[in-house]
N, C-alpha and C positions, 0 to 999 in steps of 0.2 A: 572595313579594312580590305585593301586589295594587295594580294601577295603575288609578285611576279618572279618567276624562276628563269634565269638565263644560263644555259648550258653551252658547251662547246669544247673543242679540243684545246690543248695547251697552246697559248699564244694566239688564239683565234680572235681575240679582241672583246671578250666578254666584259671585262672591267671597263673598257672604253665605251662600250654600248651603255652599260649601266650608268657610268658617270655622265654621259651625254644626256640621258633621260633625266637624271637628277638635276643637272645644270638647267635644263629647260623648265622643270617643274618647281624647282626651289628646294634646297637642301632641308629646309624646315618642314617640308611635307613628306620627306622620304627617310626611311630607315634602311641603311645598306648593310647587308650581311655577306661576308666572304665564306664560302664553304671551306676554304683552306684552314680557317681557324678551328674547324671541327675534325681535324685529323685526331685519331685516338691518342690518348695520353700514353707516352712511351717512357716515362721517367723510371719505370721499374727495369728497363733494359739498359744494357751497356751501350756505349756509343757504337761499338762494332756491330752489335745486334741491330741497333736502329738503322745503321747504314745499309743493312741487307733487306730492309722492308720494301715491299713493292708499293710505293706511295701513289701509283697510278691505278691501283685496283680499288673498286668500290668498298671492299672490306677494310681498307685503311682508314675509312671515315667512321665517325661516331654518328651514324644516321639517326639512331634513336634519340640522342640528345638534341640533335638539330630539329627533328620533328617536334619534340617536346617544347623546345624554345619557341618555335613558330606558333604552336597552339597557345602558349602563354601570352605571346604578343597579341594574338588574335583576341584573347580574353582581356586585352588592355592591361597586361601586367608587364612590368620591366623585368629584364633578365640580364645576368652577367655571363656573357659568352667567353669561352676560353680564348687565349691569344697564343697562336702557334709560332714558335721560333724555328725557322728553317735552318739556322746555323747549327743548332744542336739536335734537330729532328725530334722535338717534343714540345709540349705546351710550356708556356712560361709558368714558373712556380709562384710568381708574385704579382703578375698583371692579368687583368681580364678586360673585356670590351663591354662597356655598358650599352645595351640595346633598349631603346624606348619604343613603346607602341606608337604608331603613326598611321596616317591615312593610307600610305603606300609603304610596302616593304619590298625591297628588291634583293633577291638572293642570287648570287652568281657562283658557279663552280663547275668543275669537270663533270660530276655525276649528279647534277641537280635533277635530271630527268630519268635517272636510272631506277631509283627506289620507288616502288608503288605507293607506299605510305607517304613519302615525301611529295609525290606528284598529286596526291589527293588534297594536299593542303594548298597547292598552287592554284591561283585563279587564271593566270596567263602563263603559258609555257613557251619559252623562246629558245631557239637553237641558233648559235652563231657559227656559220659554216665558212671556213677560210682555207685556202690552198695549203697543203702540208708543208711546202717549201717555205712559205711565209711564216707559218707557225713555228717551225723549228728554228729559223733565224731569230725570231723574237725571243724564243726560249733561251737560246744561247746568250743573247745580250742580257736578259733578265737574270739568269742564273749566275752569270759572272759578276754583274754589277750589284745585285741585291742579295745574293745568297752565298757568295764567296766560293762558287764551284770552279773546278778546272775544266778545260775543254775536254780532256780525256774522260772525266767522270760524266759530263753531259752527253758525250758521244755514246758511252757504254749504257747509260741509263735510257737514252732514247731508243737504242736498238733492242735492249733487253726487256724494257717494261713500257715505256711511253707509247711507242708505235703499236705493239701487240695489244695493249689495253685500250688504245683508241679504237682499233679495229674490232675488238671483241665487245666493248661495252659503250663507249661514247658515241661512235658513229651510229650504231643501232638505236640508240635512245632518241635519235632525231625524229623517228616516226611518231613520238608522243608530242611533238611541238605543235603549238597553235600557229606560231609564226617563225619562219626561218629567215635569218638575216645574213646573206652572203657578204663576205669581206669585212665583217665586224664594223669597227668605227669609221671606215671609209664609206659605208653605205648610209648616206644621209637620208635617203628615202625610207629605208627600213627603220631607222631611228625615229624619223618624223612620224611614221605610222604608229609605232609603239607609244610614242609620246602622246599622240592624239587620242589613242584608245584610253590611255591612263587619264588624260585630262577630262575626257568624257565621263569617266567614273567619278573624278573629283567634283565635277559639277552636278552630279546626281543622275546623269543620263546613262544608267547602267545598261539599258537595252541597246543603245547605240554603241556602247563599248563591248557588247557581246558577252557581258557578265551575267550569269544566271543568279537569281535571288536565292 
């Protein structure tokens, strides 16, 4: 099993890169995991308390559970991942995401390269590096259309947590990347390279893929 971690700032194009690789390899060969679903369970908090949480800080994520699930998948065991609901700032109480072991596992998220124990599980570490102006515009569109946020709340969150956390934790994690892909989904060469490395692994040519036994 090959586990690929794709990190990068908000709106950098992480999911687009992941989906592009999956489209090339075939969805039947890849298990996709969003780190967003591993935000900590906040059901014990009031909505007012949930709204005050810094969701861009690494401590907002349940890294321990994520690492545990990756190890289970590597052992060829199925897991039920949590499903996070951004409209209520906590996990769904009734729904989960079924994750099945596969030849390839792609994990994408803000802090995929931050945690040392998480990095140790990854075979290929990728950082998607995109201009801040592009990232914030993408976030505005996403948060309004998909998460029901107001412009004012997006503005406040960006200045108070998103930008500071990016500079403190996400950008520095780039040093751990094996491959840096500028401009995310628009970088077809970078996506092609990552896909070729993965295909080499699938065909059994691990040396060519740069994967250690």
